[in-house]
N, CA, C and O atoms as CSV, one atom per row, in Angstrom:
chain,resi,resn,atom,element,x,y,z
A,1,MET,N,N,2.312,-6.611,7.584
A,1,MET,CA,C,1.153,-6.985,8.364
A,1,MET,C,C,0.734,-5.832,9.270
A,1,MET,O,O,-0.454,-5.627,9.515
A,2,ILE,N,N,1.715,-5.084,9.762
A,2,ILE,CA,C,1.399,-3.939,10.618
A,2,ILE,C,C,0.594,-2.905,9.834
A,2,ILE,O,O,-0.384,-2.359,10.345
A,3,ALA,N,N,1.003,-2.638,8.599
A,3,ALA,CA,C,0.256,-1.687,7.773
A,3,ALA,C,C,-1.177,-2.171,7.558
A,3,ALA,O,O,-2.105,-1.363,7.531
A,4,GLY,N,N,-1.359,-3.461,7.408
A,4,GLY,CA,C,-2.705,-4.010,7.251
A,4,GLY,C,C,-3.553,-3.791,8.480
A,4,GLY,O,O,-4.729,-3.442,8.372
A,5,VAL,N,N,-2.970,-3.994,9.650
A,5,VAL,CA,C,-3.693,-3.768,10.906
A,5,VAL,C,C,-4.059,-2.287,11.044
A,5,VAL,O,O,-5.129,-1.949,11.552
A,6,LEU,N,N,-3.160,-1.408,10.587
A,6,LEU,CA,C,-3.434,0.032,10.678
A,6,LEU,C,C,-4.664,0.442,9.879
A,6,LEU,O,O,-5.292,1.455,10.185
A,7,HIS,N,N,-5.015,-0.343,8.853
A,7,HIS,CA,C,-6.228,-0.037,8.088
A,7,HIS,C,C,-7.467,-0.075,8.990
A,7,HIS,O,O,-8.458,0.600,8.714
A,8,PHE,N,N,-7.410,-0.856,10.052
A,8,PHE,CA,C,-8.537,-0.989,10.972
A,8,PHE,C,C,-8.429,-0.036,12.162
A,8,PHE,O,O,-9.435,0.297,12.788
A,9,ILE,N,N,-7.211,0.397,12.470
A,9,ILE,CA,C,-6.985,1.295,13.606
A,9,ILE,C,C,-7.043,2.762,13.177
A,9,ILE,O,O,-7.615,3.599,13.875
A,10,LYS,N,N,-6.452,3.061,12.031
A,10,LYS,CA,C,-6.377,4.431,11.499
A,10,LYS,C,C,-7.182,4.532,10.201
A,10,LYS,O,O,-6.703,5.064,9.200
A,11,THR,N,N,-8.383,4.026,10.237
A,11,THR,CA,C,-9.218,3.956,9.042
A,11,THR,C,C,-9.383,5.322,8.380
A,11,THR,O,O,-9.367,5.419,7.153
A,12,SER,N,N,-9.540,6.368,9.171
A,12,SER,CA,C,-9.769,7.705,8.606
A,12,SER,C,C,-8.588,8.161,7.742
A,12,SER,O,O,-8.784,8.832,6.728
A,13,PHE,N,N,-7.373,7.801,8.139
A,13,PHE,CA,C,-6.195,8.148,7.320
A,13,PHE,C,C,-6.302,7.512,5.944
A,13,PHE,O,O,-6.085,8.177,4.931
A,14,TYR,N,N,-6.632,6.231,5.904
A,14,TYR,CA,C,-6.714,5.515,4.635
A,14,TYR,C,C,-7.892,5.986,3.798
A,14,TYR,O,O,-7.808,6.011,2.570
A,15,LEU,N,N,-8.989,6.362,4.448
A,15,LEU,CA,C,-10.133,6.911,3.708
A,15,LEU,C,C,-9.757,8.240,3.055
A,15,LEU,O,O,-10.200,8.539,1.946
A,16,ALA,N,N,-8.943,9.030,3.740
A,16,ALA,CA,C,-8.554,10.346,3.215
A,16,ALA,C,C,-7.700,10.249,1.964
A,16,ALA,O,O,-7.713,11.162,1.138
A,17,ILE,N,N,-6.959,9.160,1.807
A,17,ILE,CA,C,-6.092,9.046,0.629
A,17,ILE,C,C,-6.733,8.198,-0.476
A,17,ILE,O,O,-6.129,7.973,-1.525
A,18,MET,N,N,-7.940,7.741,-0.232
A,18,MET,CA,C,-8.644,6.937,-1.225
A,18,MET,C,C,-9.093,7.839,-2.376
A,18,MET,O,O,-9.791,8.826,-2.144
A,19,PRO,N,N,-8.707,7.518,-3.607
A,19,PRO,CA,C,-9.185,8.322,-4.738
A,19,PRO,C,C,-10.718,8.334,-4.787
A,19,PRO,O,O,-11.361,7.294,-4.645
A,20,SER,N,N,-11.284,9.511,-4.986
A,20,SER,CA,C,-12.739,9.675,-4.926
A,20,SER,C,C,-13.473,8.938,-6.036
A,20,SER,O,O,-14.676,8.699,-5.924
A,21,MET,N,N,-12.776,8.577,-7.101
A,21,MET,CA,C,-13.434,7.883,-8.217
A,21,MET,C,C,-13.757,6.417,-7.881
A,21,MET,O,O,-14.513,5.767,-8.603
A,22,LEU,N,N,-13.187,5.905,-6.791
A,22,LEU,CA,C,-13.411,4.505,-6.436
A,22,LEU,C,C,-14.667,4.365,-5.575
A,22,LEU,O,O,-14.890,5.151,-4.655
A,23,PRO,N,N,-15.476,3.363,-5.882
A,23,PRO,CA,C,-16.691,3.162,-5.089
A,23,PRO,C,C,-16.388,2.454,-3.767
A,23,PRO,O,O,-15.368,1.777,-3.637
A,24,HIS,N,N,-17.260,2.611,-2.813
A,24,HIS,CA,C,-17.188,1.899,-1.531
A,24,HIS,C,C,-15.822,2.035,-0.853
A,24,HIS,O,O,-15.164,1.030,-0.585
A,25,PRO,N,N,-15.392,3.267,-0.575
A,25,PRO,CA,C,-14.042,3.465,-0.028
A,25,PRO,C,C,-13.785,2.737,1.290
A,25,PRO,O,O,-12.695,2.202,1.488
A,26,LEU,N,N,-14.755,2.707,2.184
A,26,LEU,CA,C,-14.534,2.020,3.460
A,26,LEU,C,C,-14.304,0.530,3.244
A,26,LEU,O,O,-13.410,-0.054,3.855
A,27,ALA,N,N,-15.092,-0.079,2.393
A,27,ALA,CA,C,-14.906,-1.503,2.088
A,27,ALA,C,C,-13.532,-1.740,1.469
A,27,ALA,O,O,-12.869,-2.728,1.784
A,28,LEU,N,N,-13.106,-0.841,0.596
A,28,LEU,CA,C,-11.792,-1.005,-0.042
A,28,LEU,C,C,-10.655,-0.862,0.971
A,28,LEU,O,O,-9.645,-1.559,0.872
A,29,VAL,N,N,-10.815,0.032,1.937
A,29,VAL,CA,C,-9.798,0.167,2.989
A,29,VAL,C,C,-9.690,-1.138,3.773
A,29,VAL,O,O,-8.590,-1.632,4.023
A,30,TYR,N,N,-10.835,-1.689,4.155
A,30,TYR,CA,C,-10.816,-2.942,4.921
A,30,TYR,C,C,-10.296,-4.110,4.086
A,30,TYR,O,O,-9.516,-4.925,4.579
A,31,ILE,N,N,-10.719,-4.196,2.835
A,31,ILE,CA,C,-10.256,-5.290,1.959
A,31,ILE,C,C,-8.747,-5.210,1.767
A,31,ILE,O,O,-8.058,-6.228,1.830
A,32,SER,N,N,-8.229,-3.999,1.531
A,32,SER,CA,C,-6.776,-3.875,1.335
A,32,SER,C,C,-6.025,-4.178,2.630
A,32,SER,O,O,-4.917,-4.713,2.590
A,33,GLY,N,N,-6.614,-3.843,3.772
A,33,GLY,CA,C,-5.985,-4.184,5.050
A,33,GLY,C,C,-5.902,-5.688,5.254
A,33,GLY,O,O,-4.865,-6.213,5.658
A,34,VAL,N,N,-7.000,-6.375,4.973
A,34,VAL,CA,C,-7.006,-7.845,5.078
A,34,VAL,C,C,-5.995,-8.440,4.109
A,34,VAL,O,O,-5.276,-9.378,4.453
A,35,ALA,N,N,-5.939,-7.892,2.891
A,35,ALA,CA,C,-4.988,-8.409,1.891
A,35,ALA,C,C,-3.542,-8.228,2.365
A,35,ALA,O,O,-2.715,-9.118,2.165
A,36,GLU,N,N,-3.235,-7.104,2.980
A,36,GLU,CA,C,-1.878,-6.887,3.491
A,36,GLU,C,C,-1.544,-7.868,4.613
A,36,GLU,O,O,-0.446,-8.422,4.660
A,37,ILE,N,N,-2.490,-8.072,5.503
A,37,ILE,CA,C,-2.261,-9.011,6.614
A,37,ILE,C,C,-2.059,-10.431,6.075
A,37,ILE,O,O,-1.104,-11.111,6.450
A,38,LEU,N,N,-2.956,-10.870,5.201
A,38,LEU,CA,C,-2.837,-12.221,4.648
A,38,LEU,C,C,-1.580,-12.378,3.810
A,38,LEU,O,O,-0.935,-13.425,3.850
A,39,GLY,N,N,-1.231,-11.356,3.058
A,39,GLY,CA,C,-0.004,-11.413,2.258
A,39,GLY,C,C,1.230,-11.535,3.135
A,39,GLY,O,O,2.134,-12.317,2.842
A,40,GLY,N,N,1.266,-10.760,4.208
A,40,GLY,CA,C,2.396,-10.850,5.141
A,40,GLY,C,C,2.488,-12.216,5.791
A,40,GLY,O,O,3.571,-12.786,5.915
A,41,LEU,N,N,1.340,-12.735,6.205
A,41,LEU,CA,C,1.332,-14.087,6.781
A,41,LEU,C,C,1.768,-15.122,5.752
A,41,LEU,O,O,2.514,-16.048,6.072
A,42,GLY,N,N,1.300,-14.962,4.516
A,42,GLY,CA,C,1.667,-15.894,3.453
A,42,GLY,C,C,3.160,-15.922,3.185
A,42,GLY,O,O,3.712,-16.974,2.861
A,43,LEU,N,N,3.819,-14.784,3.317
A,43,LEU,CA,C,5.275,-14.748,3.116
A,43,LEU,C,C,6.017,-15.560,4.169
A,43,LEU,O,O,7.143,-16.001,3.940
A,44,LEU,N,N,5.386,-15.754,5.320
A,44,LEU,CA,C,6.019,-16.512,6.399
A,44,LEU,C,C,5.921,-18.028,6.210
A,44,LEU,O,O,6.649,-18.784,6.852
A,45,VAL,N,N,5.030,-18.464,5.338
A,45,VAL,CA,C,4.800,-19.900,5.133
A,45,VAL,C,C,5.345,-20.284,3.759
A,45,VAL,O,O,4.805,-19.858,2.738
A,46,PRO,N,N,6.420,-21.089,3.726
A,46,PRO,CA,C,7.053,-21.399,2.440
A,46,PRO,C,C,6.088,-21.871,1.346
A,46,PRO,O,O,6.247,-21.498,0.183
A,47,LYS,N,N,5.109,-22.672,1.701
A,47,LYS,CA,C,4.166,-23.198,0.717
A,47,LYS,C,C,3.347,-22.073,0.056
A,47,LYS,O,O,2.960,-22.187,-1.107
A,48,PHE,N,N,3.090,-21.000,0.796
A,48,PHE,CA,C,2.262,-19.907,0.292
A,48,PHE,C,C,3.059,-18.667,-0.101
A,48,PHE,O,O,2.490,-17.663,-0.531
A,49,ARG,N,N,4.369,-18.743,0.048
A,49,ARG,CA,C,5.217,-17.568,-0.156
A,49,ARG,C,C,5.058,-16.958,-1.543
A,49,ARG,O,O,4.880,-15.746,-1.665
A,50,ARG,N,N,5.119,-17.773,-2.581
A,50,ARG,CA,C,5.055,-17.218,-3.945
A,50,ARG,C,C,3.672,-16.641,-4.257
A,50,ARG,O,O,3.593,-15.516,-4.750
A,51,PRO,N,N,2.571,-17.370,-3.989
A,51,PRO,CA,C,1.264,-16.752,-4.256
A,51,PRO,C,C,1.030,-15.485,-3.425
A,51,PRO,O,O,0.415,-14.530,-3.900
A,52,ALA,N,N,1.522,-15.484,-2.190
A,52,ALA,CA,C,1.389,-14.287,-1.356
A,52,ALA,C,C,2.159,-13.123,-1.978
A,52,ALA,O,O,1.698,-11.982,-1.962
A,53,GLY,N,N,3.322,-13.421,-2.518
A,53,GLY,CA,C,4.114,-12.388,-3.183
A,53,GLY,C,C,3.380,-11.801,-4.379
A,53,GLY,O,O,3.365,-10.585,-4.567
A,54,TYR,N,N,2.775,-12.658,-5.182
A,54,TYR,CA,C,1.996,-12.168,-6.324
A,54,TYR,C,C,0.850,-11.275,-5.854
A,54,TYR,O,O,0.586,-10.228,-6.445
A,55,GLY,N,N,0.179,-11.695,-4.793
A,55,GLY,CA,C,-0.924,-10.905,-4.264
A,55,GLY,C,C,-0.467,-9.562,-3.731
A,55,GLY,O,O,-1.124,-8.546,-3.958
A,56,LEU,N,N,0.661,-9.547,-3.021
A,56,LEU,CA,C,1.178,-8.293,-2.485
A,56,LEU,C,C,1.659,-7.363,-3.595
A,56,LEU,O,O,1.493,-6.147,-3.504
A,57,ILE,N,N,2.246,-7.924,-4.630
A,57,ILE,CA,C,2.669,-7.100,-5.767
A,57,ILE,C,C,1.442,-6.477,-6.437
A,57,ILE,O,O,1.454,-5.294,-6.779
A,58,ALA,N,N,0.389,-7.268,-6.623
A,58,ALA,CA,C,-0.849,-6.733,-7.191
A,58,ALA,C,C,-1.409,-5.625,-6.297
A,58,ALA,O,O,-1.901,-4.609,-6.789
A,59,LEU,N,N,-1.331,-5.831,-4.990
A,59,LEU,CA,C,-1.830,-4.824,-4.049
A,59,LEU,C,C,-0.999,-3.543,-4.129
A,59,LEU,O,O,-1.552,-2.443,-4.117
A,60,LEU,N,N,0.317,-3.682,-4.210
A,60,LEU,CA,C,1.171,-2.498,-4.326
A,60,LEU,C,C,0.842,-1.698,-5.579
A,60,LEU,O,O,0.870,-0.468,-5.561
A,61,ILE,N,N,0.535,-2.388,-6.650
A,61,ILE,CA,C,0.146,-1.705,-7.888
A,61,ILE,C,C,-1.231,-1.064,-7.721
A,61,ILE,O,O,-1.454,0.062,-8.168
A,62,ALA,N,N,-2.144,-1.776,-7.084
A,62,ALA,CA,C,-3.516,-1.273,-6.916
A,62,ALA,C,C,-3.576,-0.033,-6.033
A,62,ALA,O,O,-4.414,0.840,-6.261
A,63,VAL,N,N,-2.713,0.062,-5.035
A,63,VAL,CA,C,-2.771,1.212,-4.123
A,63,VAL,C,C,-1.933,2.393,-4.613
A,63,VAL,O,O,-1.923,3.446,-3.977
A,64,PHE,N,N,-1.240,2.232,-5.721
A,64,PHE,CA,C,-0.401,3.316,-6.232
A,64,PHE,C,C,-1.189,4.610,-6.475
A,64,PHE,O,O,-0.672,5.689,-6.186
A,65,PRO,N,N,-2.418,4.539,-6.994
A,65,PRO,CA,C,-3.180,5.792,-7.140
A,65,PRO,C,C,-3.393,6.521,-5.809
A,65,PRO,O,O,-3.447,7.751,-5.787
A,66,ALA,N,N,-3.514,5.795,-4.721
A,66,ALA,CA,C,-3.654,6.443,-3.410
A,66,ALA,C,C,-2.360,7.161,-3.035
A,66,ALA,O,O,-2.402,8.231,-2.428
A,67,ASN,N,N,-1.210,6.584,-3.391
A,67,ASN,CA,C,0.067,7.251,-3.132
A,67,ASN,C,C,0.175,8.541,-3.941
A,67,ASN,O,O,0.667,9.556,-3.446
A,68,ILE,N,N,-0.287,8.493,-5.187
A,68,ILE,CA,C,-0.277,9.694,-6.028
A,68,ILE,C,C,-1.202,10.747,-5.430
A,68,ILE,O,O,-0.835,11.919,-5.344
A,69,LYS,N,N,-2.401,10.338,-5.016
A,69,LYS,CA,C,-3.348,11.282,-4.432
A,69,LYS,C,C,-2.780,11.923,-3.169
A,69,LYS,O,O,-2.952,13.121,-2.945
A,70,MET,N,N,-2.105,11.126,-2.347
A,70,MET,CA,C,-1.516,11.667,-1.122
A,70,MET,C,C,-0.490,12.755,-1.469
A,70,MET,O,O,-0.443,13.793,-0.810
A,71,PHE,N,N,0.320,12.523,-2.490
A,71,PHE,CA,C,1.312,13.509,-2.924
A,71,PHE,C,C,0.630,14.762,-3.484
A,71,PHE,O,O,0.975,15.881,-3.104
A,72,VAL,N,N,-0.329,14.574,-4.378
A,72,VAL,CA,C,-1.021,15.712,-4.999
A,72,VAL,C,C,-1.756,16.536,-3.943
A,72,VAL,O,O,-1.703,17.766,-3.968
A,73,ASP,N,N,-2.436,15.867,-3.021
A,73,ASP,CA,C,-3.116,16.590,-1.941
A,73,ASP,C,C,-2.118,17.354,-1.076
A,73,ASP,O,O,-2.391,18.476,-0.650
A,74,GLY,N,N,-0.966,16.747,-0.820
A,74,GLY,CA,C,0.062,17.414,-0.028
A,74,GLY,C,C,0.571,18.673,-0.706
A,74,GLY,O,O,0.733,19.705,-0.054
A,75,ILE,N,N,0.825,18.604,-2.003
A,75,ILE,CA,C,1.274,19.782,-2.765
A,75,ILE,C,C,0.186,20.851,-2.738
A,75,ILE,O,O,0.471,22.033,-2.546
A,76,HIS,N,N,-1.061,20.425,-2.932
A,76,HIS,CA,C,-2.175,21.373,-2.970
A,76,HIS,C,C,-2.338,22.105,-1.632
A,76,HIS,O,O,-2.580,23.312,-1.611
A,77,HIS,N,N,-2.205,21.382,-0.524
A,77,HIS,CA,C,-2.456,21.971,0.789
A,77,HIS,C,C,-1.223,22.588,1.435
A,77,HIS,O,O,-1.335,23.579,2.157
A,78,GLN,N,N,-0.038,22.011,1.183
A,78,GLN,CA,C,1.170,22.468,1.876
A,78,GLN,C,C,2.176,23.137,0.953
A,78,GLN,O,O,3.088,23.822,1.417
A,79,GLY,N,N,2.017,22.944,-0.345
A,79,GLY,CA,C,3.049,23.410,-1.256
A,79,GLY,C,C,4.270,22.517,-1.127
A,79,GLY,O,O,4.179,21.390,-0.641
A,80,LEU,N,N,5.393,23.019,-1.559
A,80,LEU,CA,C,6.629,22.247,-1.468
A,80,LEU,C,C,7.128,22.292,-0.029
A,80,LEU,O,O,7.431,23.361,0.501
A,81,SER,N,N,7.209,21.129,0.593
A,81,SER,CA,C,7.668,21.028,1.978
A,81,SER,C,C,8.434,19.717,2.114
A,81,SER,O,O,8.488,18.918,1.180
A,82,LEU,N,N,9.010,19.512,3.259
A,82,LEU,CA,C,9.709,18.251,3.496
A,82,LEU,C,C,8.743,17.081,3.340
A,82,LEU,O,O,9.096,16.054,2.760
A,83,ALA,N,N,7.537,17.235,3.854
A,83,ALA,CA,C,6.547,16.157,3.765
A,83,ALA,C,C,6.216,15.828,2.309
A,83,ALA,O,O,6.141,14.658,1.935
A,84,THR,N,N,6.021,16.857,1.497
A,84,THR,CA,C,5.672,16.584,0.096
A,84,THR,C,C,6.859,16.037,-0.682
A,84,THR,O,O,6.683,15.236,-1.600
A,85,VAL,N,N,8.058,16.458,-0.325
A,85,VAL,CA,C,9.252,15.889,-0.963
A,85,VAL,C,C,9.348,14.396,-0.627
A,85,VAL,O,O,9.639,13.575,-1.497
A,86,LEU,N,N,9.103,14.058,0.634
A,86,LEU,CA,C,9.139,12.640,1.032
A,86,LEU,C,C,8.054,11.836,0.325
A,86,LEU,O,O,8.279,10.687,-0.056
A,87,LEU,N,N,6.880,12.434,0.148
A,87,LEU,CA,C,5.819,11.741,-0.594
A,87,LEU,C,C,6.208,11.551,-2.052
A,87,LEU,O,O,5.876,10.529,-2.652
A,88,ALA,N,N,6.908,12.523,-2.628
A,88,ALA,CA,C,7.376,12.396,-4.003
A,88,ALA,C,C,8.419,11.286,-4.123
A,88,ALA,O,O,8.404,10.508,-5.078
A,89,VAL,N,N,9.314,11.222,-3.154
A,89,VAL,CA,C,10.355,10.183,-3.157
A,89,VAL,C,C,9.723,8.797,-3.007
A,89,VAL,O,O,10.227,7.814,-3.549
A,90,ARG,N,N,8.629,8.732,-2.274
A,90,ARG,CA,C,7.963,7.444,-2.047
A,90,ARG,C,C,7.395,6.854,-3.337
A,90,ARG,O,O,7.305,5.633,-3.467
A,91,LEU,N,N,7.015,7.699,-4.285
A,91,LEU,CA,C,6.402,7.187,-5.517
A,91,LEU,C,C,7.318,6.216,-6.266
A,91,LEU,O,O,6.891,5.098,-6.553
A,92,PRO,N,N,8.553,6.593,-6.596
A,92,PRO,CA,C,9.413,5.609,-7.268
A,92,PRO,C,C,9.858,4.463,-6.348
A,92,PRO,O,O,10.250,3.395,-6.819
A,93,LEU,N,N,9.793,4.701,-5.028
A,93,LEU,CA,C,10.135,3.629,-4.096
A,93,LEU,C,C,9.151,2.464,-4.199
A,93,LEU,O,O,9.464,1.343,-3.797
A,94,GLN,N,N,7.965,2.733,-4.735
A,94,GLN,CA,C,6.985,1.669,-4.914
A,94,GLN,C,C,7.572,0.560,-5.794
A,94,GLN,O,O,7.268,-0.616,-5.596
A,95,ILE,N,N,8.400,0.930,-6.752
A,95,ILE,CA,C,9.077,-0.064,-7.602
A,95,ILE,C,C,10.021,-0.903,-6.751
A,95,ILE,O,O,10.107,-2.118,-6.929
A,96,ALA,N,N,10.722,-0.263,-5.837
A,96,ALA,CA,C,11.624,-0.998,-4.945
A,96,ALA,C,C,10.835,-1.940,-4.035
A,96,ALA,O,O,11.283,-3.052,-3.757
A,97,PHE,N,N,9.670,-1.504,-3.574
A,97,PHE,CA,C,8.827,-2.375,-2.737
A,97,PHE,C,C,8.371,-3.596,-3.525
A,97,PHE,O,O,8.357,-4.710,-3.001
A,98,VAL,N,N,8.000,-3.386,-4.781
A,98,VAL,CA,C,7.603,-4.514,-5.636
A,98,VAL,C,C,8.777,-5.473,-5.793
A,98,VAL,O,O,8.607,-6.686,-5.675
A,99,ALA,N,N,9.965,-4.939,-6.059
A,99,ALA,CA,C,11.154,-5.784,-6.223
A,99,ALA,C,C,11.467,-6.529,-4.926
A,99,ALA,O,O,11.829,-7.706,-4.960
A,100,LEU,N,N,11.331,-5.858,-3.790
A,100,LEU,CA,C,11.599,-6.504,-2.505
A,100,LEU,C,C,10.613,-7.640,-2.238
A,100,LEU,O,O,11.019,-8.724,-1.819
A,101,VAL,N,N,9.336,-7.403,-2.476
A,101,VAL,CA,C,8.339,-8.460,-2.282
A,101,VAL,C,C,8.619,-9.611,-3.237
A,101,VAL,O,O,8.512,-10.775,-2.850
A,102,ASN,N,N,8.976,-9.300,-4.476
A,102,ASN,CA,C,9.297,-10.352,-5.442
A,102,ASN,C,C,10.471,-11.192,-4.946
A,102,ASN,O,O,10.434,-12.419,-5.035
A,103,TRP,N,N,11.501,-10.548,-4.429
A,103,TRP,CA,C,12.683,-11.253,-3.928
A,103,TRP,C,C,12.331,-12.083,-2.705
A,103,TRP,O,O,12.730,-13.244,-2.602
A,104,LEU,N,N,11.578,-11.487,-1.770
A,104,LEU,CA,C,11.205,-12.225,-0.551
A,104,LEU,C,C,10.324,-13.434,-0.864
A,104,LEU,O,O,10.422,-14.467,-0.203
A,105,SER,N,N,9.475,-13.301,-1.863
A,105,SER,CA,C,8.553,-14.393,-2.153
A,105,SER,C,C,9.216,-15.538,-2.920
A,105,SER,O,O,8.645,-16.623,-3.030
A,106,LYS,N,N,10.410,-15.303,-3.447
A,106,LYS,CA,C,11.145,-16.366,-4.142
A,106,LYS,C,C,12.031,-17.160,-3.202
A,106,LYS,O,O,12.393,-18.299,-3.497
A,107,ASN,N,N,12.383,-16.564,-2.068
A,107,ASN,CA,C,13.312,-17.217,-1.129
A,107,ASN,C,C,12.565,-18.114,-0.166
A,107,ASN,O,O,11.536,-17.730,0.389
A,108,SER,N,N,13.089,-19.304,0.026
A,108,SER,CA,C,12.445,-20.249,0.945
A,108,SER,C,C,13.137,-20.289,2.267
A,108,SER,O,O,12.725,-21.032,3.157
């Protein structure tokens, strides 16, 4: 939920990692922020936990191109650095995030 709120506070950061091929980047930043907030809230309510989990998993998959762009931009601008290594490590961690959301959304 905190990451969702950050979409509204640090909008420029999220716009910078938005792949340029996507239309209406500002709207997509806000929509993904709302989706993160609602998904987090949904995980807190047992009745909505599973659908919220499905939505968050879909969101994690949908934002993966932004994670790739952040890594590629980092390599392009900084070369190999600690920051770019951490961005590279984050890419496969997306699978762990999906697994974690799946596990959390199954538990009541």
